[in-house]
C-alpha positions as CSV (number, residue, x, y, z in Angstrom):
1,M,119.9,129.5,86.3
2,D,117.0,131.9,86.8
3,F,117.7,134.6,84.2
4,K,115.8,137.4,85.8
5,Q,117.0,136.8,89.3
6,S,120.6,136.5,88.0
7,V,120.3,139.9,86.3
8,I,118.8,141.5,89.4
9,D,121.5,140.0,91.6
10,T,124.2,141.4,89.2
11,F,122.7,144.9,89.5
12,S,122.5,144.5,93.2
13,S,126.2,143.7,93.5
14,F,126.8,147.2,92.2
15,R,124.3,148.7,94.7
16,I,121.6,149.2,92.0
17,N,118.1,147.8,92.7
18,V,116.0,147.1,89.6
19,S,112.8,145.3,88.7
20,F,111.8,143.9,85.3
21,L,109.2,145.9,83.3
22,R,108.9,144.1,79.9
23,M,110.7,141.9,77.4
24,K,110.5,142.2,73.6
25,E,112.1,140.1,70.9
26,S,113.7,142.0,68.0
27,Y,115.5,140.8,64.9
28,S,119.0,140.4,66.3
29,Y,118.5,140.9,70.0
30,T,116.1,140.6,72.9
31,L,115.2,143.8,74.7
32,Y,114.6,143.9,78.4
33,E,113.5,147.1,80.2
34,L,114.2,147.4,83.9
35,K,112.9,149.9,86.4
36,I,115.5,151.6,88.6
37,L,114.5,151.4,92.2
38,S,117.6,153.0,93.7
39,S,117.7,156.7,94.5
40,L,121.5,157.0,94.4
41,K,123.2,158.7,91.4
42,I,124.5,156.1,88.9
43,S,127.7,157.1,87.1
44,K,128.6,156.1,83.6
45,E,131.5,154.1,85.0
46,R,129.2,152.0,87.1
47,V,126.9,151.4,84.2
48,A,129.9,150.2,82.1
49,N,131.0,147.9,85.0
50,V,127.5,146.4,85.2
51,A,127.5,145.9,81.4
52,S,130.8,144.0,81.6
53,A,129.5,141.8,84.4
54,L,126.3,141.0,82.6
55,S,128.1,140.1,79.4
56,A,130.3,137.7,81.3
57,L,127.3,136.2,83.1
58,L,125.2,135.7,80.0
59,N,128.1,134.9,77.7
60,R,126.5,137.0,75.0
61,G,127.0,140.4,73.5
62,I,124.9,143.0,75.3
63,R,124.2,146.7,75.4
64,L,123.1,148.4,78.5
65,I,121.6,151.9,78.2
66,K,120.4,154.1,81.1
67,L,117.4,156.3,80.3
68,D,116.3,158.4,83.3
69,D,114.8,155.8,85.6
70,I,114.9,152.9,83.2
71,F,117.7,150.5,82.0
72,R,117.5,149.1,78.4
73,L,119.2,145.8,78.3
74,E,119.8,144.4,74.8
75,V,121.0,140.8,74.7
76,E,122.3,139.3,71.5
77,R,120.2,136.4,70.1
78,E,121.9,133.2,69.1
79,K,120.7,133.6,65.5
80,G,119.5,136.9,64.1
81,S,116.9,137.2,61.4
82,A,117.1,139.6,58.4
83,V,114.5,141.9,56.9
84,S,114.1,141.7,53.2
85,F,114.2,144.9,51.1
86,S,111.2,143.5,49.1
87,E,109.0,144.0,52.2
88,I,109.3,147.8,51.9
89,E,109.6,148.2,48.1
90,E,105.9,148.9,47.5
91,K,105.8,151.2,50.5
92,I,108.6,153.2,49.0
93,K,107.0,153.4,45.5
94,E,103.7,154.6,47.0
95,S,105.3,157.2,49.4
96,S,105.6,160.9,48.8
97,L,109.3,160.9,49.6
98,I,111.6,162.5,47.0
99,L,114.7,160.4,47.7
100,P,113.6,157.5,49.9
101,F,116.4,156.4,52.2
102,P,115.6,153.2,54.1
103,I,117.6,152.9,57.3
104,G,116.1,149.8,59.1
105,R,113.4,148.3,61.2
106,N,113.2,149.0,65.0
107,A,112.3,146.7,67.9
108,E,108.6,147.7,67.6
109,G,108.6,146.5,63.9
110,E,108.4,150.1,62.5
111,D,110.3,150.9,59.4
112,V,112.6,154.0,59.5
113,I,112.7,155.4,56.0
114,L,113.9,159.0,55.6
115,D,113.8,161.4,52.7
116,L,117.4,162.1,51.8
117,A,116.3,165.2,49.9
118,A,115.3,166.8,53.2
119,W,118.0,165.2,55.3
120,H,121.7,165.5,56.1
121,H,124.7,163.8,54.6
122,F,125.6,160.3,55.9
123,L,128.6,158.5,57.3
124,I,128.4,154.7,57.6
125,G,131.0,152.7,59.5
126,G,131.6,149.1,60.5
127,M,133.7,146.0,59.8
128,D,133.7,144.3,56.4
129,G,131.0,141.7,56.0
130,Y,128.4,143.3,58.4
131,G,126.3,145.3,56.0
132,K,127.9,148.5,54.6
133,S,127.8,147.6,50.9
134,N,124.4,146.0,51.2
135,F,123.1,149.1,52.9
136,L,124.4,151.4,50.1
137,K,122.9,149.1,47.4
138,C,119.5,149.1,49.2
139,A,119.6,152.9,49.5
140,M,120.3,153.3,45.8
141,N,117.7,150.8,44.8
142,A,115.1,152.6,46.9
143,M,115.9,155.9,45.2
144,K,115.8,154.3,41.8
145,A,112.4,152.8,42.6
146,K,111.0,156.3,43.1
147,R,112.9,158.4,40.6
148,S,113.7,158.0,36.9
149,S,117.2,158.4,35.5
150,D,116.1,161.9,34.2
151,E,115.4,162.9,37.8
152,L,118.3,161.2,39.6
153,K,122.0,160.7,39.0
154,F,124.7,158.9,41.1
155,I,128.4,159.6,41.3
156,L,130.0,156.4,42.6
157,V,133.5,156.4,44.1
158,D,135.0,152.9,44.4
159,F,138.8,152.5,44.7
160,T,138.5,148.7,45.3
161,G,136.8,148.0,42.0
162,H,134.3,145.5,43.3
163,D,131.8,147.3,45.6
164,F,129.5,148.4,42.8
165,D,128.3,146.8,39.6
166,R,130.7,147.8,36.8
167,D,127.9,148.7,34.3
168,L,129.2,152.0,33.0
169,S,126.3,152.4,30.6
170,S,123.8,152.7,33.4
171,P,121.5,155.7,32.8
172,Y,121.6,156.6,36.5
173,L,125.4,157.1,36.5
174,M,126.5,160.8,36.0
175,C,130.0,159.6,35.1
176,P,132.0,156.3,35.0
177,I,132.7,154.9,38.4
178,I,135.6,156.8,40.0
179,S,138.6,154.7,41.0
180,S,141.6,157.1,41.2
181,F,142.4,160.4,43.0
182,K,142.8,162.3,39.8
183,D,139.4,161.4,38.5
184,L,137.9,162.1,42.0
185,H,139.6,165.5,42.2
186,D,138.4,166.5,38.7
187,R,134.8,165.3,39.3
188,F,134.6,167.0,42.7
189,E,135.8,170.3,41.2
190,S,133.2,169.9,38.4
191,L,130.5,169.2,41.0
192,L,131.4,172.4,42.9
193,E,131.1,174.3,39.7
194,L,127.7,172.7,39.1
195,I,126.5,173.6,42.6
196,N,127.5,177.3,42.1
197,H,125.8,177.3,38.7
198,R,122.6,176.1,40.3
199,F,122.7,178.8,43.0
200,Y,123.0,181.3,40.1
201,C,119.9,179.9,38.5
202,F,118.1,180.0,41.8
203,E,118.9,183.6,42.3
204,R,117.8,184.4,38.8
205,E,114.4,182.7,39.4
206,G,114.0,184.0,42.9
207,V,113.9,180.6,44.6
208,G,115.9,179.1,47.5
209,N,116.1,175.4,46.8
210,I,115.8,172.7,44.2
211,E,112.1,171.8,45.0
212,S,111.0,175.4,44.5
213,Y,113.1,175.7,41.3
214,N,111.7,172.5,39.7
215,K,108.2,173.5,40.6
216,N,108.3,177.2,39.5
217,S,110.7,177.3,36.6
218,E,110.4,176.1,33.0
219,G,113.4,173.7,33.4
220,S,114.3,171.3,36.2
221,F,117.4,169.9,37.8
222,D,118.1,166.3,38.7
223,Y,119.1,165.1,42.1
224,I,122.7,164.0,42.5
225,V,123.8,161.5,45.1
226,L,127.5,161.0,45.7
227,V,128.2,157.5,47.1
228,I,131.7,156.6,48.4
229,S,132.1,152.8,49.0
230,D,135.0,152.9,51.5
231,L,137.0,156.0,52.6
232,A,139.7,153.7,54.1
233,Q,140.3,151.9,50.8
234,M,141.1,155.2,49.0
235,K,144.6,155.2,50.6
236,L,145.3,158.9,50.0
237,N,148.6,160.5,50.9
238,D,148.6,163.5,53.2
239,V,148.3,166.1,50.4
240,E,145.5,164.2,48.7
241,K,143.7,163.6,51.9
242,K,143.7,167.3,52.8
243,R,142.4,168.2,49.4
244,F,139.8,165.5,49.5
245,D,138.5,166.7,52.9
246,S,138.3,170.3,51.6
247,L,136.4,169.4,48.5
248,L,134.0,167.1,50.4
249,S,133.4,169.9,52.9
250,G,132.5,172.3,50.1
251,I,130.1,169.9,48.4
252,T,128.3,169.0,51.6
253,T,128.1,172.6,52.9
254,L,126.5,173.9,49.7
255,G,125.0,170.8,48.1
256,K,121.8,170.1,50.0
257,A,119.8,173.2,48.8
258,V,120.7,172.4,45.2
259,G,119.9,168.7,45.3
260,V,123.4,167.3,45.9
261,H,123.7,164.7,48.7
262,A,126.6,162.6,50.0
263,I,126.8,159.1,51.5
264,A,130.3,157.8,52.5
265,A,131.1,154.4,54.1
266,S,134.3,153.4,55.8
267,S,135.7,150.1,57.1
268,S,138.2,152.0,59.3
269,L,137.1,154.4,62.0
270,S,140.6,155.8,62.8
271,S,141.1,159.5,63.3
272,S,143.4,159.6,60.2
273,I,140.4,158.6,58.0
274,L,137.6,160.2,59.9
275,T,139.1,163.6,60.3
276,Y,137.3,166.6,61.8
277,D,136.4,167.8,58.3
278,V,134.8,164.5,57.4
279,F,132.7,164.4,60.6
280,R,131.6,168.0,60.0
281,S,130.7,167.1,56.4
282,L,128.8,163.9,57.2
283,N,126.8,164.5,60.4
284,S,124.3,161.7,60.4
285,H,125.9,158.4,61.4
286,I,125.2,154.7,61.0
287,C,127.4,152.0,62.3
288,F,127.4,148.2,61.9
289,K,129.5,145.9,64.1
290,V,133.0,147.2,65.0
291,E,136.0,145.3,66.7
292,A,136.2,147.3,69.9
293,A,134.4,150.0,71.9
294,I,137.1,152.6,71.0
295,Y,135.8,152.6,67.4
296,S,132.2,152.9,68.5
297,R,133.3,156.0,70.4
298,M,134.9,157.4,67.3
299,I,131.5,157.6,65.5
300,F,129.0,157.9,68.4
301,F,131.2,159.2,71.3
302,S,130.0,156.2,73.3
303,P,130.4,152.4,73.2
304,G,127.8,150.0,71.8
305,A,128.6,149.1,68.2
306,E,131.1,146.5,69.4
307,A,128.2,144.6,70.9
308,L,126.2,144.4,67.7
309,S,125.7,140.9,66.3
310,C,124.6,139.7,62.9
311,P,125.0,141.4,59.5
312,G,122.5,144.3,59.3
313,D,122.4,145.0,63.0
314,M,123.1,148.7,63.3
315,L,123.1,151.8,65.4
316,F,121.8,155.1,64.0
317,M,122.3,158.6,65.1
318,K,120.4,161.4,63.3
319,G,122.9,164.1,64.2
320,Y,122.7,167.9,63.9
321,G,121.9,168.3,67.6
322,N,120.0,165.0,68.0
323,N,122.7,162.5,69.3
324,E,120.2,159.9,70.5
325,V,121.3,156.5,69.2
326,E,118.7,154.0,68.0
327,R,119.3,150.3,67.3
328,L,117.8,149.0,64.0
329,Q,117.9,145.9,61.8
330,G,118.9,146.9,58.2
331,Y,117.3,145.5,55.1
332,R,118.8,142.7,53.1
333,L,118.8,143.1,49.3
334,D,117.4,140.0,47.7
335,V,119.6,138.6,44.9
């Protein structure tokens, strides 16, 4: 079977004429760009139908994305390759980032590493076994590689008891790992009080954020990163869930300016877990492989995450007005 001609013929059967522009190998998929030659308007429904036909033809997971006059066709490779965290460790140490937050590597081989101190709060979704826990550990290791325990503290929430190392004496931990709603409620209340205290200190010093305060005042505040291993495993009742959403909303609304940041993962993308308040609190989204397109739509408002392949293969949406979705390969933490 001539691959290119078969793809062109499939598009033609839906009255779309295309020609191949380029092909590029990525870590978990092969990218093909196709020029649209047709002048007719192409609906989202027709794009979805073409994608289904191509998936059946190629017998592989695929993603088909229309960008103006170009189609991006991403075809799953038989065997993906991982990117080691050690490849970026020195780059992180030498960077000027306050809280380095490595996302992944794109098809062009470029590393996407953000500064969590200047960024938004994150929601991470996907099935178990496809990279959520590894991603969280890479992120924490990156921040620890750049900041001392005097400059950085973690609050870890793990109701499962196995997602994080149980070393309660770690100097980076602000408190013992939280594994019950009572402890979570008390800690979140204390965190809101801390946030309000920091705003009082800012007002007294005439500054507006933690960077200015640490630079211009005699004292300094540490950065605090709240990490929740799995929202779905918390199994809160309706009253607890409502209170949790309210507290999380308060922390994320006020926290960024005073150096408090939140990262939450979830193995379930159902509306009972990812409520409106959770989405509003955690506006930047990362998703690993999910079971069906409906779950991809929950986090990105469009299908695609169901077609991801190997562990670490992810989609990333910056959020806060930028809803463009980028496909990346996450880093693997060497053990």
